[in-house]
C-alpha positions as CSV (number, residue, x, y, z in Angstrom):
1,M,150.1,-8.2,351.9
2,I,152.6,-7.3,349.4
3,G,154.0,-4.0,349.9
4,V,155.1,-1.7,347.7
5,C,157.8,0.7,349.3
6,I,158.9,4.2,347.3
7,P,161.5,6.7,348.7
8,A,160.8,10.2,347.5
9,H,163.0,13.3,347.8
10,D,161.4,16.6,346.1
11,E,159.6,14.4,343.7
12,A,156.5,16.4,342.9
13,A,157.0,16.4,339.3
14,D,157.6,12.6,338.3
15,I,156.0,10.7,341.5
16,G,152.0,11.1,339.9
17,A,152.6,9.0,336.8
18,C,155.4,6.4,339.0
19,L,152.1,6.4,342.0
20,A,149.7,5.7,338.4
21,S,151.7,3.0,337.1
22,I,151.8,1.1,340.2
23,Q,148.0,1.4,341.0
24,E,148.0,-0.2,337.8
25,A,150.3,-3.6,339.3
26,A,148.3,-4.2,342.1
27,R,145.0,-4.5,340.3
28,Q,146.4,-7.4,338.9
29,V,147.1,-9.2,341.9
30,R,144.1,-11.2,343.0
31,D,144.3,-13.0,346.0
32,E,145.5,-10.6,348.4
33,P,145.8,-6.7,349.0
34,V,148.8,-4.3,348.0
35,R,150.0,-1.4,350.4
36,I,151.8,1.2,348.5
37,V,153.8,3.8,351.2
38,V,155.6,7.0,350.0
39,V,158.8,7.2,352.6
40,A,159.1,11.2,352.2
41,D,162.6,11.9,352.9
42,A,163.3,15.7,352.7
43,C,160.4,16.9,351.3
44,G,160.0,21.0,349.8
45,D,157.7,20.3,347.4
46,D,154.4,18.9,347.4
47,T,155.1,15.3,346.9
48,A,153.6,13.9,349.7
49,A,150.0,15.9,349.0
50,I,150.7,14.1,345.4
51,A,151.1,10.5,347.7
52,R,148.3,11.4,350.0
53,A,146.0,12.2,347.3
54,A,146.6,9.2,345.5
55,G,145.9,6.8,348.5
56,C,149.0,6.0,349.8
57,D,150.6,6.2,353.2
58,V,152.7,8.5,353.3
59,L,156.0,8.6,356.2
60,T,157.5,11.5,357.0
61,L,161.8,11.8,357.2
62,D,164.2,14.0,357.5
63,A,167.7,12.3,356.5
64,R,167.9,12.9,353.5
65,C,169.6,9.1,352.4
66,V,167.5,6.8,349.9
67,G,168.6,4.3,352.5
68,A,167.7,5.5,355.5
69,A,164.2,5.9,353.6
70,R,163.7,2.4,352.3
71,A,164.8,0.9,355.7
72,A,161.5,3.1,357.5
73,G,159.7,2.3,354.1
74,A,160.5,-1.4,354.7
75,E,159.8,-1.3,358.4
76,Y,156.4,0.3,358.0
77,L,155.3,-2.4,355.6
78,L,156.9,-5.5,357.6
79,A,155.0,-4.4,360.6
80,L,151.7,-3.6,358.6
81,G,151.8,-7.7,357.7
82,A,154.1,-7.7,354.5
83,R,155.7,-11.0,353.1
84,W,156.9,-9.0,349.8
85,M,157.9,-6.3,349.1
86,C,158.5,-4.6,346.0
87,C,161.1,-1.5,346.2
88,T,161.1,1.6,343.1
89,D,161.9,5.3,342.5
90,A,159.7,7.7,342.6
91,D,161.1,8.6,338.3
92,T,160.2,5.3,337.8
93,R,156.9,3.6,335.9
94,V,156.3,-0.4,336.7
95,P,154.9,-2.4,333.5
96,P,151.3,-3.8,335.1
97,D,152.5,-7.0,335.7
98,W,155.5,-5.7,337.6
99,I,154.2,-7.2,341.2
100,T,152.7,-10.6,340.1
101,V,156.0,-11.6,337.7
102,Q,158.4,-11.1,340.8
103,L,156.0,-12.9,342.4
104,A,155.6,-15.9,339.9
105,C,158.8,-16.5,340.0
106,G,159.0,-18.1,343.3
107,S,162.7,-17.0,344.5
108,D,164.1,-15.0,347.6
109,A,164.7,-11.7,346.0
110,V,163.7,-10.7,341.8
111,C,166.8,-8.0,340.6
112,G,164.8,-6.6,337.4
113,T,165.7,-4.8,334.7
114,I,165.5,-1.3,333.7
115,G,165.2,1.3,331.0
116,V,165.5,5.5,330.0
117,D,162.5,6.7,329.2
118,D,164.2,10.2,327.8
119,W,168.3,11.4,326.8
120,R,167.5,14.9,325.9
121,E,169.4,16.4,328.9
122,H,172.7,13.8,328.0
123,P,174.7,13.7,324.5
124,A,173.8,11.4,322.3
125,H,176.2,9.1,322.5
126,V,175.3,8.3,326.4
127,A,172.5,5.7,325.6
128,E,173.8,4.6,322.8
129,A,176.8,3.6,325.1
130,F,174.3,2.4,327.2
131,Y,172.7,0.1,325.6
132,S,175.5,-1.0,323.9
133,H,177.0,-3.0,327.2
134,Y,173.5,-3.0,329.6
135,Q,172.1,-6.8,330.3
136,D,169.3,-5.7,329.0
137,R,168.7,-10.3,329.6
138,D,167.7,-12.9,332.0
139,G,170.7,-13.3,333.7
140,H,172.2,-10.4,334.2
141,R,173.9,-8.8,337.2
142,H,172.3,-5.6,337.7
143,I,171.1,-4.5,341.3
144,H,168.2,-1.7,340.6
145,G,166.5,-0.7,343.5
146,A,164.2,1.1,340.9
147,N,163.2,-2.4,340.1
148,L,163.9,-5.0,343.4
149,G,161.7,-7.7,345.2
150,I,162.2,-9.6,347.8
151,S,160.5,-11.8,350.6
152,A,160.0,-10.6,354.2
153,A,162.1,-13.8,355.7
154,S,165.1,-13.3,353.7
155,Y,164.6,-9.1,354.3
156,R,165.3,-9.9,357.4
157,L,167.6,-12.8,357.5
158,A,169.4,-10.1,355.7
159,G,169.8,-7.0,358.0
160,G,167.4,-4.4,355.9
161,F,168.7,-1.0,354.3
162,L,171.6,0.0,355.4
163,S,171.3,3.8,356.3
164,L,173.9,4.8,352.9
165,V,173.4,7.4,350.5
166,A,174.1,5.5,348.1
167,H,174.4,1.7,347.3
168,E,172.0,0.4,349.4
169,D,170.1,-2.1,347.2
170,V,173.7,-3.7,346.6
171,R,174.6,-3.3,350.0
172,L,171.2,-5.3,350.4
173,V,172.4,-7.6,347.5
174,E,175.3,-8.7,348.5
175,M,174.3,-10.1,351.7
176,L,171.5,-12.7,350.5
177,L,174.1,-14.4,348.4
178,S,176.3,-14.3,351.2
179,Q,173.6,-16.7,352.7
180,Q,172.8,-18.7,349.3
181,A,169.8,-17.3,348.7
182,S,168.4,-17.3,345.6
183,I,167.7,-14.8,342.9
184,A,165.8,-14.0,340.2
185,W,167.9,-12.1,337.9
186,V,165.0,-11.7,335.5
187,R,164.8,-8.8,332.8
188,N,161.2,-9.1,333.2
189,P,159.7,-7.0,335.1
190,H,161.2,-4.1,333.1
191,V,160.6,-0.6,334.3
192,L,161.2,2.5,333.0
193,T,163.2,5.4,334.9
194,S,164.6,9.1,333.9
195,A,168.3,9.8,333.6
196,R,167.9,13.0,334.6
197,R,171.2,14.5,335.4
198,L,169.3,16.5,338.4
199,A,170.7,13.0,341.2
200,R,168.5,13.1,344.0
201,A,170.7,10.8,345.0
202,P,174.8,10.9,345.6
203,A,176.2,7.7,343.6
204,G,173.0,6.5,342.1
205,F,171.8,5.7,338.3
206,S,172.1,9.8,336.8
207,H,175.7,9.8,338.8
208,W,177.2,6.5,337.2
209,L,175.7,7.4,333.8
210,R,177.6,11.0,334.2
211,E,181.0,9.5,335.4
212,H,180.9,6.9,333.0
213,L,178.9,6.9,329.7
214,E,179.4,10.7,329.0
215,A,183.2,10.8,328.7
216,A,183.6,7.5,326.7
217,P,182.4,6.9,323.4
218,A,180.1,4.3,322.8
219,S,182.7,1.4,322.1
220,T,184.6,2.2,325.5
221,P,183.9,-1.3,327.6
222,L,182.6,-0.4,330.6
223,A,184.2,-2.1,333.9
224,G,182.2,-4.9,335.3
225,A,179.2,-5.4,335.4
226,A,177.0,-2.9,338.0
227,V,174.9,-0.3,336.9
228,A,174.5,1.8,339.8
229,G,170.4,1.8,340.2
């Protein structure tokens, strides 16, 4: 079985489109079932109801911690027998081949890339700065919880997601690298995510855009290759 884990905090506005795209990707998997779990963390809106209406499994937490939410979803899927887990975010839309491309990589983990579907909440130079410096290619070294896949065996060996309010995805991949796990750093599958200014996770992608790009012109080099996701 293939599992898909989506942490969500007050995502009623976006999660319907996210789940529709994942369900389309799940239909491309011919040989085994795909189980989707939404972890509704400290939600005060209809996130959980929308996910249930879409036919997804729903866990509820009151942790207000994306690492704890991802970990809870992963443990749920592992208990159901998932051999591979795909991770994304509730404000992200995945391509139809998202799952099948991850599986075809034949690696312990897959780190994919992201694009942004709407830059209207940011100054005009931010999009130019992002695309000037982002490694939108195979061999990139970006880590995004919005586009990550991992085998169940590797996830267990790495110790799983830590209960961190940010960068739980980075810590997991760092542990995989320390264990010489095979990681596919691939451009595809490529997902679309939001660049909203009202961030759900502190120090996540929205925070990174504000801190690293809004204050600097597009010609300013960025320090390092990592981009928070």
